[in-house]
C-alpha positions in Angstrom: -2.1 -3.2 24.5 1.1 -5.2 25.2 4.4 -4.3 23.6 4.3 -7.5 21.6 0.8 -6.7 20.3 2.1 -3.2 19.4 5.1 -4.8 17.6 2.7 -6.9 15.6 0.7 -3.9 14.6 3.9 -2.1 13.6 4.9 -5.1 11.4 1.5 -5.0 9.7 2.0 -1.2 9.1 5.5 -1.9 7.6 3.9 -4.6 5.4 1.3 -2.1 4.1 3.9 0.6 3.5 6.2 -1.8 1.6 3.3 -3.1 -0.5 2.4 0.5 -1.5 6.1 1.1 -2.4 6.3 -2.1 -4.4 3.0 -1.3 -6.3 4.1 2.2 -7.1 7.6 1.1 -8.2 6.1 -1.5 -10.5 3.6 1.0 -11.9 6.4 3.4 -12.8 9.2 1.0 -13.8 7.7 -2.5 -14.4 10.2 -3.7 -11.7 9.9 -4.6 -8.1 13.1 -4.3 -6.0 14.1 -7.5 -4.2 14.7 -5.3 -1.1 10.9 -4.6 -0.8 10.1 -8.3 -0.9 12.9 -9.1 1.6 11.6 -6.3 3.9 8.1 -7.8 3.8 9.5 -11.2 4.6 11.5 -9.8 7.5 8.5 -8.0 8.8 6.6 -11.3 8.7 9.3 -13.1 10.7 9.0 -10.5 13.5 5.2 -10.4 13.3 5.0 -14.2 13.5 7.5 -14.4 16.4 5.5 -11.8 18.3 2.3 -13.8 17.5 3.8 -17.0 18.8 5.0 -15.3 22.0 1.6 -13.8 22.5 -0.2 -17.1 21.9 -2.1 -15.6 19.0 -0.3 -17.7 16.4 0.2 -21.5 16.7 3.0 -23.3 15.0 0.4 -25.2 12.9 -0.9 -21.9 11.5 2.7 -20.7 10.9 3.4 -23.9 9.0 0.3 -23.6 6.9 1.2 -20.0 6.1 4.6 -21.2 4.9 2.9 -24.0 2.8 0.5 -21.4 1.3 3.4 -19.1 0.4 5.4 -21.9 -1.1 2.4 -23.0 -3.2 1.9 -19.5 -4.5 5.6 -19.2 -5.3 5.6 -22.5 -7.2 2.5 -21.5 -9.2 4.0 -18.1 -9.8 7.3 -19.6 -10.9 5.4 -21.7 -13.4 3.7 -18.5 -14.7 7.0 -16.8 -14.9 8.5 -19.8 -16.9 5.5 -19.4 -19.3 6.2 -15.7 -19.6 2.8 -14.8 -18.0 4.1 -12.9 -14.9 7.3 -11.2 -13.9 9.8 -12.5 -11.3 9.3 -9.5 -9.0 5.5 -10.1 -9.0 6.1 -13.8 -8.1 8.3 -12.9 -5.1 5.9 -10.2 -4.0 2.9 -12.5 -4.2 4.7 -15.2 -2.2 5.8 -13.0 0.7 2.4 -11.3 0.8 0.9 -14.8 1.0 2.8 -15.3 4.2 0.8 -12.6 6.0 -2.4 -13.9 4.4 -1.9 -17.4 5.7 -4.5 -20.0 5.1 -7.4 -18.0 6.5 -7.0 -14.9 4.2 -5.3 -16.6 1.2 -8.5 -16.9 -0.9 -9.4 -13.2 -0.2 -5.9 -12.1 -1.0 -5.7 -13.9 -4.3 -9.2 -13.1 -5.4 -8.8 -9.4 -4.7 -5.4 -9.4 -6.4 -6.9 -11.1 -9.5 -9.9 -8.8 -9.7 -7.7 -5.7 -9.5 -5.3 -7.1 -12.0 -8.2 -7.8 -14.3 -9.4 -4.2 -14.0 -5.9 -3.0 -14.7 -5.7 -5.3 -17.8 -9.0 -4.0 -19.1 -8.0 -0.4 -18.5 -4.8 -1.0 -20.5 -6.8 -2.6 -23.3 -9.2 0.3 -23.3 -6.2 2.6 -23.8 -5.5 4.0 -20.3 -1.9 5.2 -20.0 -0.9 2.7 -17.2 2.7 1.8 -16.5 6.0 3.0 -18.0 4.8 2.3 -21.5 1.7 4.5 -21.0 2.4 6.0 -24.4 1.0 2.9 -26.1 -2.5 4.1 -25.2 -3.1 5.4 -28.8 -1.7 2.2 -30.4 -3.5 -0.8 -31.7 -4.8 -3.4 -29.2 -2.1 -5.8 -30.3 0.6 -3.3 -29.2 -1.2 -2.7 -25.9 -1.3 -6.5 -25.2 2.5 -6.7 -25.8 3.4 -3.9 -23.5 3.0 -5.9 -20.3 0.9 -5.3 -17.2 2.3 -3.9 -14.0 0.8 -6.4 -11.6 2.4 -5.0 -8.5 -0.4 -2.5 -7.8 -2.9 -5.4 -7.9 -0.8 -7.4 -5.5 -0.5 -4.3 -3.3 -4.3 -3.9 -3.1 -4.8 -7.6 -2.2 -2.1 -7.3 0.4 -3.6 -4.1 1.8 -6.9 -6.0 2.3 -4.9 -8.6 4.3 -3.1 -5.9 6.3 -6.5 -4.2 7.1 -7.9 -7.6 8.2 -4.9 -8.3 10.4 -4.9 -4.8 12.0 -8.5 -5.3 13.1 -7.8 -8.5 15.0 
């Protein structure tokens, strides 16, 4: 394994660790630090540069990854404006989409949505999830108003991407 390939693998590991940290932080505080999203973005820049130098990543693929991430960001920003998703979630979705690129984008978003749905159902069922876990005994209306920590769902989708990239 070349040093550039090892560098790419380390970037994927950093991506995975930062996703876990973001998911955990969101679960506990309903906030995702900008530094985590910036770290993922920086890791992507190094990963992409190594990929281009290795000949594993073409400029077209890189451009398409940027387009996918921009599209996810725009859709997320619309969701944020509607009050459906948090700003930290939007940023985390967008930077994780960079690693997913066009080839893993559907998998990433589908897994994220499925895990988010399971989290939502668990909260509705009364599971003490998130910082407002005490709402478990309340009425369904109060559980719906408490918010959903979506970072863990994004983290699981991103970990799927990281596992897929680590195999290649």
